[in-house]
N, C-alpha and C positions, 0 to 999 in steps of 0.2 A: 399373511405376513411373509415376506420374502425370506428364503432360507439363507442364513449367513454362511460365508465361505470359511474355510479353516483358518486362513490368516486373520480374518476379521474377528472370529471368535477368540482366537489366541490373544489378539491385541486387547480386546475388551476384558478378557480374564486377567491379563497382566496388569491392566489399569484399575481393575475393580478395587474399591476400598481405599484407593490412594488419592487423597485430596489435599488441597492447600500445600503443595510441595514447594520446596525451595526451587529457585530457577534452575540451578545446576541439576537437581534430581529430576525435575520435569523434563529437561532437555535429554538427560540420559535415558529416560523412559520412552520418550518420543523416538529417539534414534534407534533404540532396541526394537521397537515395534514397527518401524518403517520397513516393511518387507516386500513392497510392491516391486514389479519388474522395471520400474522407472525411478528416477531420483525424485522422491516426493518433496513437495514444498512444505516448509514448516510455517504454519500460520498462527497468528496471534489474534485474540479477540478481547477487547476491553469493554466491560459494561460500565458506563459512566452515569453519574447522577445528574443528567441534563435532559432537557426537552428541546431538541433541535428545531422544533416548530417555532420557538421564540428566538428572535434574532440575537438577543444577548446571551443565549445559551448554545449557540452553534460552535462546534469544535471542528476546526480544519487546519491543515498545515502540511509541511513537508519535513522530512528528516533524511539526512544522508547517513545511511547505515555504514558503519566503519568497515565492514567486510563484504559489502555489496549484497545483492539478492540472489545471485546465481542464475538469474533470468536474463535472457537477451531481450532488451527493450527496443522496440521499433518506434522511432520518433518522427512525427510529421511537423513541419514548420511552415507557417504562413508568413512569407516575407518576399520582398522584391529587391532587385539591385544588389548593392553591396551587402546588405544584411542576409540576403538569400545565399550569396557566396560564402559568407562567414558560417552560416548554418551548415552548408554542405561540407566545408573544410573541417568542421567540428564533428562530423559523422552523422548528420541527420539523414534518415532513410528516404524521406519524401519532402520536397520543398516546392512550394507553389503559391498561387494566389487564386484568381478566378477559376483556373483550371483544376486546382485542388478542391475548391468548393464544389464544382460540378461533379467531380468524381465521388465526393462524399454524398452529395444529393442523389447520385445514382446508385448508392448502396455500397460503394467500395470503401471500406474502413479498415485498411491494412496497417494499423499502428496502435501502439499502447499509450502514447503520450502525445499531446498536441500543444504546440507552442506558437505564439504569434507576436509580431511587433505591434505596438499600439496603433499604428496607422492602418493595420489590416483588420481591426475589430469591426468596422462596418460590414465587411464581407463575412467574417467569422460569425457575427451576430445572427446572420440569416440561418446559421446551422444549429442554433440553440436547441431546437426540438429534437435534433438528431444526436448531437454530442452531449447535451446535458444529461439525459437519462443514462448514458454510458460513462458518466464522470470523466469526460474527455474535454469539456469546454475550457478553453484557456481562461485563466483568472489571475489578475495582478496580485491578489493576496497570497498566492502560493508560487509566485514567480514564473508563471507560464505566459504572462503578457509582459514582455520586457524588450528593451532595446538591445540588451546583451544576449542575443540568441545563442551565441557560441557557448557562453557559460551555462545557459539553461540546458542546452543539448548535452554538454559534457556531464552535468549533474544527473540528468535523466539516465544517461548511459552508464554512469558510474555507481549506481545503487541508490539514487534518491527515491524515496517512497512518499507518495501522497497519502493523506488520511483525511477522512471526513466522517462525522458522526451520522449514523442512519437514524430513521424515525424513532427507534426504541432507545437511542442513546448508545448504540454499539459502534465501536471503531474496530475495524479488522484490516489485516494486511499480511502479505507474505514477508517473512523476515530471514529467509535463507533456504537452503536445501538440507535434506536429511544427511547428505554426504559431507556437509561442513564439519570441521573440527568442532567439538562441543564448546570449547572456549569461545570460538568465533560466533557461534549461535548465541551464546549467552551475552556477548558484547552487543550484538545486533538487537536482541530483545530488550536489554536495559536501555539502549539508545532510543529505541522506539517508545518505550514507556515514558522515558524522561521527556521526550518531545511532546507527547500527548499531555503529560502533566503540566508542562510549561504553557501549553495552549489552553489552559483552563479559562473559560469565559467569565466575564464579570457577573453574569446572571446565575452562575452555578451556586446552588445552596446545599448545605448539608455535606454528606460524603460524596466526594467527586469520583474517586477511583473505587468502584464497588467490587469488581470481579476481574480477574485476569485468567485467561485460558489459553492453552497451547494445544495444537494438534498437527498431524501431518495430513497430507492430501487424502489418504485412505485410512487413517487411523482415528481412534476415538479421542475425544477432548480430555485434557488433563488440567485440573484447576491448580493455579499457582498462588502461593501465599502473597497477598498484595504487598505486604511490607518488604518481602524479599525482592519483588520486582521494582519497587519504588525506592528502596534503600532507606525507608523510614522505620 
């Protein structure tokens, strides 16, 4: 077993025995234990009562965090002509068509979000096996296949977070940085949980929101009282 560093041991000891905390208390504990030499990301994980293998139990969507993520997001856009110009003016980092497809096929994926106009999907569709596993495939359900590329780029740059349930029914995302003011982190967390709650699929049975956990990049997980996170 690998030997734990002093910071890791101290963080685990500080969190030991503290479970089902209120959101404010969990945030305070996370911030206190985030002692890495870089600004750690605060991450949230939601265990949901769904089986994403069934279409009527898939959970996915987007949420605009009120205080952003603290992360610089690089955006690629598949578009031509006027739409390409609109994307560039909105701040897109990479804009292209067949040329962008060839770059991605060649292994160059230098972006965090991919957006496309509807007419570009025949080209983008060829990249499904590359972009799909990386959760980068444009999808109209989450607003990344759209004629309004400028708005999509602005949203992505401004703190919009995508979420999708994994095989075990877990949704996770970064909701800010440890350096954020505690209140701003709390607002982001509540906004994220609210968005996932509203995305409850028709096929979900029984308890939907089973567990809420928070952690920082290098810190241990802290369980949060579900009712505190959902406002119920």
